Structure formats: structure tokens, C-alpha cells
C-alpha positions in Angstrom: 1.7 12.9 26.4 3.5 9.8 27.4 0.2 8.0 27.5 -0.5 9.0 23.8 2.9 7.8 22.7 2.4 4.5 24.6 -1.0 4.1 22.9 0.7 4.7 19.5 3.3 2.0 20.3 0.5 -0.4 21.2 -1.5 0.4 18.1 1.5 -0.2 15.8 2.6 -3.4 17.6 -0.8 -5.0 17.8 -1.8 -4.0 14.3 1.3 -5.6 12.9 0.9 -8.7 15.0 -2.8 -9.0 14.1 -2.1 -8.8 10.4 0.9 -11.1 10.4 -0.6 -13.7 12.7 -4.4 -13.8 12.2 -4.6 -12.5 8.6 -1.6 -14.3 7.2 -3.5 -15.5 4.2 -3.8 -11.9 3.0 0.0 -11.5 3.5 0.6 -14.5 1.3 -1.6 -13.1 -1.5 0.0 -9.6 -1.3 3.6 -10.9 -1.4 2.6 -13.0 -4.5 1.2 -9.8 -6.1 4.4 -7.9 -5.2 6.4 -10.7 -6.8 8.4 -11.4 -3.6 9.6 -14.8 -2.5 8.4 -16.9 0.4 11.8 -16.3 2.0 11.4 -12.6 1.8 7.9 -12.8 3.2 9.2 -14.9 6.1 12.1 -12.5 6.8 9.8 -9.5 6.7 7.3 -11.2 9.0 9.9 -12.3 11.6 11.3 -8.8 11.5 8.0 -7.1 12.0 7.0 -9.4 14.8 10.3 -8.8 16.6 10.0 -5.1 16.1 6.4 -5.1 17.4 7.6 -7.0 20.5 10.3 -4.4 21.1 7.8 -1.6 20.8 5.7 -3.2 23.5 8.8 -3.9 25.7 9.6 -0.2 25.1 6.6 0.8 27.3 8.7 -0.3 30.3 12.2 0.2 28.7 12.0 3.4 26.7 15.5 3.1 25.4 14.3 0.2 23.2 11.8 2.3 21.3 13.8 4.5 18.8 15.4 1.8 16.7 12.3 -0.4 16.3 10.1 2.5 15.4 12.6 3.6 12.7 13.0 0.1 11.3 9.2 -0.5 11.4 8.8 2.9 9.6 11.3 1.8 6.9 9.3 -1.4 6.4 6.1 0.7 6.0 7.9 2.8 3.4 8.7 -0.4 1.6 5.1 -1.4 1.8 4.1 1.9 0.3 6.6 1.4 -2.5 5.2 -2.1 -3.4 1.6 -0.9 -3.3 2.6 1.9 -5.7 4.6 -0.5 -7.9 1.5 -2.7 -8.5 -0.9 0.2 -8.7 -3.0 -0.8 -5.8 -6.0 1.5 -5.1 -5.5 4.2 -2.3 -7.5 2.1 0.2 -4.7 -0.5 0.1 -2.1 2.1 0.9 -3.9 3.5 4.0 -3.0 1.0 6.7 0.7 1.1 6.1 0.6 4.9 5.6 -1.1 5.3 8.9 1.4 3.0 10.7 4.2 4.9 9.0 3.0 8.1 10.4 2.7 6.6 13.9 6.2 5.2 13.6 7.5 8.7 12.7 5.7 10.2 15.6 7.0 7.5 18.0 10.6 8.0 16.7 10.4 11.8 17.1 9.1 11.6 20.6 11.6 8.8 21.7 14.5 10.8 20.3 13.4 13.9 22.1 13.2 15.8 18.8 9.5 16.3 19.5 9.1 17.3 23.1 5.6 16.9 24.5 
């Protein structure tokens, strides 16, 4: 099951990196819709990239995984909140919801609450 958890870490990390690096124009539009500042967008982006990096590093150093998965999960909860706030259609909620579920799974496994 370690391979599955590792795959989940990679999926979360690369999904976040892809969106924040290669689809940044979408991020700019979303944060404008949410009514958030450029400073907030930059802080969230830097945080997500750092957490994604730690999730990848956690493949070799498992002690690094719990905190980044929890923090990334909190950012995904915030994403859900803002999607609800501006009444986005369900399809806009799905990516962050999927990543939230993966973060919860990763956190449960890394904290040994979920033993696989």
C-alpha cells in the first residue's frame, strides 16, 4: 500500500505544480472572481508549491509528509469555500475536492491512523 500512498503524493504534488505553473492564467482569473488580492494569490501559490515539494521529498523522507498533507488539505478546503461563495458549478469544485480527499488519505496513512 506504500506504493499507492506514494502515487497519491505524486498526484497531489504534480497536479498542484501543473496548475500553479502551467495554468497560472486560470489562477489569476479565479482569484479575481474570488475577490482576493494579488498578494494573497502569490502567498497561496508559494505555499502550495512548497507543500507540493515537501510531498515529493516525503517519498524518501516519510516524516515530512503529515504536515504538508494537512496544510494542503486546508488549502483545498479554502478552495471549496471560495467555489461555493461565488456559486461555481459542481465541475469547478471537483479538482480541489479530489485533491482534498487524497490529502486526507495521505495524512491518515502517514499518521498511522489508517494502517494499510
